[in-house]
C-alpha positions in Angstrom: -28.9 -0.2 -19.1 -27.4 1.4 -16.0 -27.5 4.8 -17.7 -31.1 4.3 -18.7 -32.1 3.3 -15.2 -30.4 6.4 -13.8 -32.0 8.8 -16.2 -35.4 7.1 -16.8 -35.9 9.4 -19.8 -39.3 7.8 -20.6 -40.8 8.1 -17.1 -42.6 11.4 -16.5 -44.3 10.2 -13.3 -41.0 10.1 -11.3 -40.1 13.2 -9.3 -36.4 13.8 -8.7 -35.6 15.5 -5.4 -37.3 18.7 -4.4 -38.9 17.4 -1.1 -37.4 19.2 1.9 -38.8 19.7 5.4 -40.8 23.0 5.5 -40.2 24.2 9.0 -41.1 27.8 8.2 -44.6 26.8 7.1 -45.1 24.7 10.2 -45.2 27.8 12.4 -48.4 28.9 10.6 -50.2 25.6 11.3 -52.5 26.0 14.3 -53.3 22.3 14.6 -49.7 21.6 15.6 -49.6 23.6 18.8 -50.3 22.5 22.4 -53.8 21.8 23.5 -55.5 22.0 26.8 -59.1 20.9 27.4 -61.2 19.9 30.4 -60.4 16.3 29.6 -56.7 16.2 28.4 -53.6 18.2 27.7 -51.4 17.8 24.6 -47.8 18.8 24.4 -45.0 18.1 21.9 -42.1 15.9 23.0 -39.1 14.4 21.3 -37.2 11.1 21.5 -34.1 9.7 19.7 -34.3 6.8 17.2 -30.8 5.7 16.0 -29.4 9.2 16.2 -32.3 11.0 14.7 -34.8 13.1 16.6 -38.4 12.0 16.4 -41.3 14.2 17.3 -44.4 13.1 19.1 -47.6 14.4 20.7 -48.1 13.5 24.3 -51.7 13.4 25.5 -52.2 13.4 29.3 -55.6 13.0 31.0 -56.6 16.1 32.9 -57.2 16.2 36.6 -60.9 16.0 36.0 -60.5 13.0 33.8 -58.3 11.3 36.4 -60.9 11.9 39.1 -63.7 10.7 36.9 -62.0 7.4 36.2 -60.6 7.1 39.7 -57.1 6.6 38.4 -55.3 7.1 41.7 -51.9 6.4 40.1 -50.1 7.2 36.8 -52.3 6.2 33.8 -51.5 3.5 31.4 -50.0 4.6 28.0 -50.9 3.8 24.4 -48.3 4.5 21.7 -49.6 5.3 18.3 -48.2 6.0 14.8 -49.7 6.2 11.3 -49.7 3.9 8.3 -48.1 4.0 4.8 -46.5 7.3 4.2 -48.7 9.1 6.7 -48.0 11.1 9.8 -49.5 12.1 13.1 -51.4 15.1 11.9 -53.3 13.1 9.3 -56.3 11.8 11.3 -54.8 10.4 14.5 -55.8 13.2 16.8 -59.5 12.1 16.9 -58.5 8.7 18.2 -55.8 10.0 20.6 -58.1 12.6 22.2 -60.8 10.1 23.0 -58.3 7.7 24.5 -57.0 10.5 26.7 -60.5 11.5 27.7 -61.0 7.9 28.7 -58.1 7.9 31.2 -55.3 6.7 28.9 -52.1 8.6 28.3 -51.2 8.6 24.6 -47.9 9.1 22.7 -48.4 9.7 18.9 -45.2 9.9 17.0 -43.9 10.6 13.5 -41.5 8.2 11.8 -38.0 9.4 10.9 -38.3 11.7 7.7 -42.0 12.4 8.2 -43.9 15.3 9.8 -42.1 16.9 12.7 -39.3 14.3 12.9 -35.9 14.8 11.4 -34.3 12.5 8.9 -33.4 12.5 5.2 -34.4 11.7 2.5 -37.8 12.9 3.4 -40.7 10.5 3.1 -38.7 7.4 3.2 -41.1 4.5 3.7 -38.9 1.8 5.1 -40.5 -0.9 7.2 -37.2 -1.8 9.0 -36.7 1.8 10.1 -40.3 2.1 11.1 -39.9 -0.9 13.4 -36.8 0.6 14.8 -38.8 3.8 15.5 -41.5 1.8 17.3 -39.0 0.0 19.5 -37.2 3.4 20.2 -40.5 4.9 21.3 -41.3 2.0 23.6 -37.9 2.0 25.2 -37.9 5.8 25.6 -41.2 5.6 27.5 -40.1 2.6 29.6 -36.8 4.4 30.5 -38.8 7.4 31.9 -38.6 9.7 28.9 -41.9 11.3 29.7 -40.9 12.1 33.3 -41.3 10.6 36.7 -44.9 9.6 37.7 -46.6 10.9 34.5 -47.4 7.4 33.1 -47.1 3.8 34.1 -44.8 2.2 31.5 -45.5 -1.2 33.0 -49.0 -0.9 31.4 -48.2 0.0 27.8 -50.2 -0.7 24.7 -49.7 -0.2 21.0 -52.2 1.1 18.4 -51.5 1.0 14.7 -53.5 1.3 11.4 -52.9 -0.2 8.0 -49.1 -0.5 7.5 -48.5 0.3 11.2 -51.2 -2.2 12.0 -48.6 -4.7 10.9 -45.9 -2.8 12.7 -47.6 -3.1 16.1 -48.0 -6.9 15.7 -44.3 -7.3 14.7 -43.2 -5.0 17.6 -45.3 -6.9 20.2 -43.8 -10.1 19.1 -40.2 -8.7 19.1 -40.4 -7.0 22.5 -42.6 -9.5 24.3 -45.2 -9.2 27.1 -42.8 -7.7 29.6 -42.9 -4.5 27.4 -46.2 -4.7 25.5 -49.4 -5.5 27.5 -52.0 -5.0 24.7 -52.2 -4.3 21.0 -54.9 -2.8 18.7 -54.2 -3.5 15.0 -56.6 -1.7 12.7 -57.0 -3.1 9.2 -53.4 -4.4 9.4 -51.0 -5.0 6.6 -50.0 -8.6 7.0 -48.4 -10.4 4.1 -46.1 -9.4 1.3 -46.9 -12.4 -0.8 -50.6 -11.5 -0.9 -49.7 -7.9 -1.7 -47.4 -8.9 -4.6 -50.0 -11.3 -6.0 -52.6 -8.5 -5.9 -50.2 -6.1 -7.7 -49.6 -8.6 -10.5 -53.3 -9.3 -10.9 -54.3 -5.6 -11.0 -51.2 -3.9 -12.6 -49.6 -6.5 -14.8 -45.9 -7.2 -15.5 -45.3 -4.0 -17.5 -46.7 -1.7 -14.7 -44.6 -3.6 -12.1 -41.5 -3.2 -14.3 -42.0 0.5 -14.4 -42.2 0.7 -10.6 -39.2 -1.5 -10.1 -37.1 0.6 -12.6 -38.0 3.7 -10.5 -37.1 1.8 -7.3 -33.7 0.8 -8.7 -33.1 4.4 -9.9 -33.8 5.7 -6.4 -31.7 3.1 -4.7 -28.7 3.9 -6.9 -29.2 7.6 -6.3 -29.1 7.0 -2.6 -25.8 5.1 -2.9 -24.3 7.9 -4.9 -25.6 10.7 -2.6 -27.9 12.1 -5.3 -31.3 13.5 -4.7 -33.9 10.7 -4.3 -36.4 9.6 -6.9 -40.0 9.9 -5.7 -43.2 8.3 -7.0 -46.7 8.9 -5.8 -47.7 7.4 -2.5 -51.3 6.9 -3.6 -52.7 7.2 -7.1 -55.6 6.0 -9.3 -55.5 2.8 -11.2 -52.8 2.8 -13.8 -50.7 5.6 -12.2 -47.2 5.0 -10.9 -47.8 4.9 -7.2 -47.0 2.7 -4.2 -50.7 2.2 -3.6 -53.4 2.3 -6.4 -56.9 3.0 -5.2 -60.2 2.0 -6.8 -62.7 4.7 -7.7 -64.6 4.3 -4.3 -61.4 4.6 -2.3 -60.1 7.5 -4.4 -63.3 9.4 -3.8 -62.5 9.6 -0.1 -59.1 11.3 -0.6 -59.0 14.9 0.3 -58.3 17.0 -2.7 -56.5 19.3 -2.6 -54.7 17.9 0.4 -54.7 20.3 3.4 -51.3 21.7 4.5 -49.6 19.2 6.7 -46.6 19.4 9.0 -43.2 19.3 7.3 -44.6 20.2 3.9 -46.1 16.7 3.4 -46.7 15.7 -0.3 -48.2 12.7 -1.9 -44.8 11.3 -2.6 -42.6 8.5 -1.2 -39.1 7.3 -2.1 -39.4 4.6 -4.8 -36.7 2.4 -3.2 -39.3 1.2 -0.7 -40.5 -1.3 -3.4 -37.1 -3.1 -3.3 -37.5 -4.3 0.3 -41.2 -4.5 0.7 -41.5 -8.1 -0.4 -39.4 -9.2 2.7 -42.0 -7.9 5.2 -44.8 -10.1 6.3 -46.0 -9.3 9.9 -48.3 -12.3 9.7 -45.3 -14.6 10.2 -44.7 -12.9 13.6 -48.2 -13.4 15.0 -47.5 -16.8 16.6 -45.0 -15.1 18.8 -47.3 -12.5 20.3 -48.0 -13.2 24.0 -50.3 -10.3 25.0 -54.0 -9.6 24.2 -54.7 -8.3 20.7 -57.7 -6.7 19.1 -57.7 -6.9 15.3 -60.2 -4.5 13.6 -60.8 -5.4 9.9 -63.2 -4.3 7.2 -65.4 -6.7 5.3 -65.0 -4.6 2.2 -61.3 -3.9 2.5 -59.5 -4.8 -0.7 -56.1 -3.5 0.5 -55.7 -5.3 3.8 -58.3 -8.1 3.4 -60.4 -9.5 6.2 -59.3 -13.0 5.4 -55.7 -12.2 6.3 -56.8 -10.5 9.5 -58.7 -13.7 10.5 -55.5 -15.7 9.8 -53.6 -13.4 12.1 -56.1 -13.9 14.9 -55.9 -17.7 14.4 -52.1 -17.7 14.7 -52.2 -15.5 17.8 -54.7 -17.8 19.4 -57.1 -17.2 22.4 -55.4 -13.9 23.2 -56.7 -12.4 20.0 -60.1 -11.0 19.1 -61.4 -10.1 15.6 -63.7 -7.1 15.3 -65.3 -6.9 11.9 -66.5 -3.7 10.4 -68.7 -3.1 7.3 -66.1 -0.8 5.7 -63.5 -0.5 3.0 -59.9 0.4 3.9 -60.0 4.2 4.0 -63.5 4.4 5.3 -62.6 2.2 8.3 -59.9 4.6 9.4 -62.0 7.7 8.6 -65.0 6.5 10.6 -63.1 4.5 13.3 -63.1 7.4 15.7 -66.9 7.7 15.7 -68.4 6.8 19.1 -70.0 3.6 18.1 -66.8 2.3 16.5 -64.2 3.5 19.0 -66.0 2.5 22.2 -65.2 -1.2 21.9 -61.5 -0.2 21.3 -61.5 2.0 24.4 -63.0 -0.7 26.5 -60.5 -3.2 25.3 -57.6 -0.9 26.2 -59.1 0.0 29.6 -59.6 -3.6 30.4 -56.2 -5.0 29.3 -54.1 -2.1 30.6 -55.9 -2.0 33.9 -56.1 0.8 36.4 -59.0 2.5 34.7 -62.6 2.2 35.7 -64.4 1.1 32.5 -67.1 3.6 31.7 -69.3 4.6 28.8 -68.2 7.0 26.1 -66.0 9.9 27.2 -67.8 12.7 29.0 -69.0 15.4 26.5 -68.7 15.4 22.7 -65.3 15.3 21.2 -64.4 17.9 18.6 -63.3 15.5 15.8 -65.0 12.2 16.0 -64.7 11.6 12.2 -61.1 11.3 11.1 -59.7 12.8 7.9 -58.5 10.6 5.1 -55.4 8.7 5.8 -53.7 10.2 2.8 -54.6 13.9 3.0 
């Protein structure tokens, strides 16, 4: 049985190795470079997470934006990262630039093994390591990693989406209100039990057994120092993938996927499935002691509205539920549009303080509709 698991001779949807960080191609990607507009400046910065260098984009309000919002002192800062198997150049810029144009500094980072960050094996989706990266980013900012007087780390907020929507809730509970002053959790992943039940209903025992065999294969390979075993990050119903999408969601995936930093591919280490059942951010919600805005879609079948409502109930009066008429991918893709992002901006401005609440950012932003989360 051990030999069969190691070789998986019947499984043609498992990819063995072959995923390396493509630094050479990154030099040709114009969207990765520094940006300077009349409203904000974006530069690339780096911080350490458990001995591995993580890359981030730092958005800083321009002088004109500071004057418009009468900041008078270093701006608050919002830390952001993406969801399941995704990275900062996959639809986070439209959000970050509007936050920055509204008087908020922003740090958008890549998890270890994704995008511009170091780490091997590439594309390792590991919730424990993700939470370590979130805490490392917060502590780096609090310790003055961005420089003296550029941001006010005493007014720090977190923003996450999907898988990272759960991460920001867990991080806020772990670090407490002395570190985290506000949280925005968009369509958050909340409970492993609900996810497992959904998998069993939709995929059946045989499909789950296929996925777990691939996960064990990958785990053993890691223990032996062999190249990892990858499965698709997202796929259609019936495919071997971490996340199977219905036809409506699948239609929103960019195909072919544009070139992304680090040579991103629609693959993730299969070992993720072995530890996923232990992660339920919902259980941490009662320990959150700062204001939280939970944004959820009424048509979301991946991170359902019902669980979001439970999270708000557990957090108590500090939490607000904002319901959108969207499915999972649509909510992220359209969330940066003016009518949908404005309540989020106002929440962050109000809770982090030091910003004069205003209407939408001056002048149209260049990318108010985000790209698909997985492409």
